ZALO-485989 format. One record per residue (C-alpha): x, y, z; residue number from 1. Coordinates in Angstrom, 3 decimals, padded with zeros to 6 digits. Layout:
BEGIN
          X          Y          Z   tigu
          X          Y          Z    NUM
...
END
This chain:
BEGIN
          X          Y          Z   tigu
   -018.196   -071.056    031.875      1
   -021.113   -068.806    030.942      2
   -019.558   -065.949    032.971      3
   -016.267   -066.285    031.092      4
   -018.058   -066.004    027.745      5
   -019.997   -062.923    028.863      6
   -016.829   -061.356    030.222      7
   -014.903   -062.071    027.032      8
   -017.748   -060.740    024.868      9
   -018.023   -057.528    026.902     10
   -014.252   -057.027    026.713     11
   -014.307   -057.351    022.912     12
   -017.330   -055.047    022.636     13
   -015.748   -052.354    024.791     14
   -012.556   -052.495    022.720     15
   -014.549   -051.960    019.537     16
   -016.383   -049.041    021.097     17
   -013.166   -047.075    021.694     18
   -012.449   -044.174    019.365     19
   -010.457   -045.293    016.361     20
   -008.186   -042.251    016.146     21
   -007.049   -039.740    018.682     22
   -005.832   -036.466    017.252     23
   -002.431   -035.324    018.457     24
   -003.258   -031.736    017.493     25
   -004.486   -029.499    020.274     26
   -008.008   -028.186    020.040     27
   -008.163   -024.750    018.460     28
   -009.492   -022.165    020.833     29
   -010.049   -018.480    020.121     30
   -007.825   -016.208    022.202     31
   -008.687   -012.793    020.754     32
   -011.757   -010.642    021.268     33
   -013.266   -008.041    018.993     34
   -012.208   -004.555    020.067     35
   -012.591   -001.019    018.813     36
   -009.635    000.695    017.145     37
   -009.021    002.816    020.236     38
   -008.555   -000.396    022.240     39
   -006.023   -002.074    019.925     40
   -004.208    000.894    018.386     41
   -000.506    001.263    019.206     42
    000.120    004.836    018.037     43
    000.276    006.555    021.415     44
    003.399    006.916    023.557     45
    006.749    007.030    021.793     46
    008.245    005.421    018.719     47
    010.652    002.524    018.693     48
    008.752   -000.498    019.964     49
    005.675   -000.829    017.753     50
    006.133   -004.492    016.848     51
    006.291   -005.536    020.505     52
    003.226   -003.393    021.230     53
    001.322   -005.173    018.452     54
    002.375   -008.546    019.878     55
    000.916   -007.529    023.253     56
   -002.401   -006.543    021.679     57
   -002.545   -009.639    019.440     58
   -000.813   -012.474    021.358     59
   -000.843   -015.055    018.578     60
    001.542   -018.029    018.467     61
    003.389   -017.224    015.252     62
    005.146   -020.595    015.315     63
    001.818   -022.413    014.886     64
   -000.299   -020.350    012.497     65
   -001.695   -023.518    010.907     66
   -003.778   -023.990    014.056     67
   -004.972   -020.390    014.332     68
   -008.635   -020.428    015.282     69
   -010.936   -019.194    012.466     70
   -012.468   -016.636    014.862     71
   -009.014   -015.243    015.651     72
   -008.197   -015.065    011.943     73
   -011.413   -013.124    011.298     74
   -010.603   -010.699    014.147     75
   -007.062   -010.183    012.814     76
   -008.338   -009.496    009.292     77
   -011.000   -007.065    010.508     78
   -008.525   -005.217    012.745     79
   -006.116   -004.932    009.811     80
   -008.814   -003.343    007.675     81
   -009.625   -000.854    010.432     82
   -005.925   -000.012    010.844     83
   -005.745    000.637    007.077     84
   -008.763    002.943    007.341     85
   -007.127    004.759    010.267     86
   -004.218    005.537    007.980     87
   -005.920    006.590    004.755     88
   -009.609    006.987    005.548     89
   -011.565    010.043    006.663     90
   -010.400    011.128    010.113     91
   -007.226    009.087    009.746     92
   -003.531    009.870    009.919     93
   -003.169    011.331    006.428     94
   -005.884    013.926    007.087     95
   -004.576    014.675    010.577     96
   -001.012    015.228    009.347     97
   -002.247    017.553    006.617     98
   -004.429    019.466    009.103     99
   -001.411    019.827    011.426    100
    000.541    021.608    008.701    101
    002.426    018.611    007.333    102
    005.176    016.293    008.555    103
    007.572    019.128    009.353    104
    005.553    020.748    012.143    105
    005.906    019.486    015.715    106
    002.339    018.136    015.692    107
    002.816    016.675    012.211    108
    006.032    014.895    013.230    109
    004.334    013.279    016.231    110
    001.429    012.211    014.031    111
    003.897    010.803    011.479    112
    005.523    008.678    014.198    113
    002.020    007.493    015.145    114
    001.264    006.752    011.498    115
    004.393    004.582    011.207    116
    003.394    002.699    014.360    117
   -000.066    002.230    012.844    118
    001.542    000.891    009.645    119
    003.478   -001.635    011.732    120
    000.153   -002.669    013.297    121
   -001.576   -002.950    009.925    122
    001.279   -004.840    008.279    123
    001.870   -007.225    011.184    124
   -001.831   -008.098    011.177    125
   -001.610   -008.708    007.433    126
    001.475   -010.924    007.906    127
   -000.318   -012.912    010.618    128
   -003.440   -013.388    008.482    129
   -001.543   -014.299    005.324    130
    000.828   -016.532    007.286    131
   -002.128   -018.423    008.720    132
   -003.714   -018.790    005.298    133
   -000.468   -020.106    003.785    134
    000.071   -022.473    006.739    135
   -003.479   -023.744    006.277    136
   -002.863   -024.581    002.616    137
   -003.556   -021.349    000.709    138
   -000.238   -021.351   -001.143    139
   -001.611   -018.772   -003.591    140
   -001.116   -016.202   -000.780    141
    002.646   -016.857   -000.378    142
    003.802   -014.069   -002.733    143
    001.560   -011.525   -000.996    144
    002.899   -012.718    002.373    145
    006.487   -012.046    001.249    146
    005.495   -008.603   -000.057    147
    003.882   -007.692    003.268    148
    006.887   -008.996    005.235    149
    009.157   -006.694    003.210    150
    006.901   -003.696    003.884    151
    006.715   -004.638    007.562    152
    010.505   -004.808    007.890    153
    010.816   -001.341    006.312    154
    008.250    000.175    008.680    155
    009.680   -001.570    011.748    156
    013.014    000.044    010.847    157
    011.341    003.466    010.489    158
    009.714    002.963    013.885    159
    013.022    001.970    015.468    160
    014.666    005.025    013.885    161
    012.042    007.135    015.693    162
    012.768    005.511    019.075    163
    011.923    007.857    021.913    164
    010.143    010.396    019.706    165
    006.661    011.437    020.758    166
    003.903    009.557    018.961    167
    000.390    010.894    018.601    168
   -002.604    008.692    017.748    169
   -005.681    009.791    015.846    170
   -009.133    009.720    017.372    171
   -010.372    007.270    014.756    172
   -013.787    005.698    015.188    173
   -013.391    002.786    012.774    174
END
């Protein structure tokens, strides 16, 4: 009889020791690594496929941005800032296009195609970051997200219009 009591007591104790809740959400795990602009830029090659090129460089599950790892979000935001600098900052596309004689020269046209691809990069990173923030409860970012999606759609169309045209990157050290 003593053994039955001990067994019953240990069974009850082990049941109480079990975790009380098991999360059905998968564990967040960072998938991106910090890279230099030259490693994640998409402005080389030809125009027409910039959005797919960005997706290859930043393989984020857009259907589940609520679970985006905070480290990945920080990398996306930082890369977006660098892409912005590569467009408008010193040594960026605007300066390079001007130095090439403007958008109407052969070199300027290729740089302009690269600039559009860079804008797709910058805007897609912004859409990913804002989308994650909204999905994680920052509803104050929803209007900005819509604004960036509109800009992205415009620049994706410009990139597609330049399909097959030579694209030149800048040697940006951001």
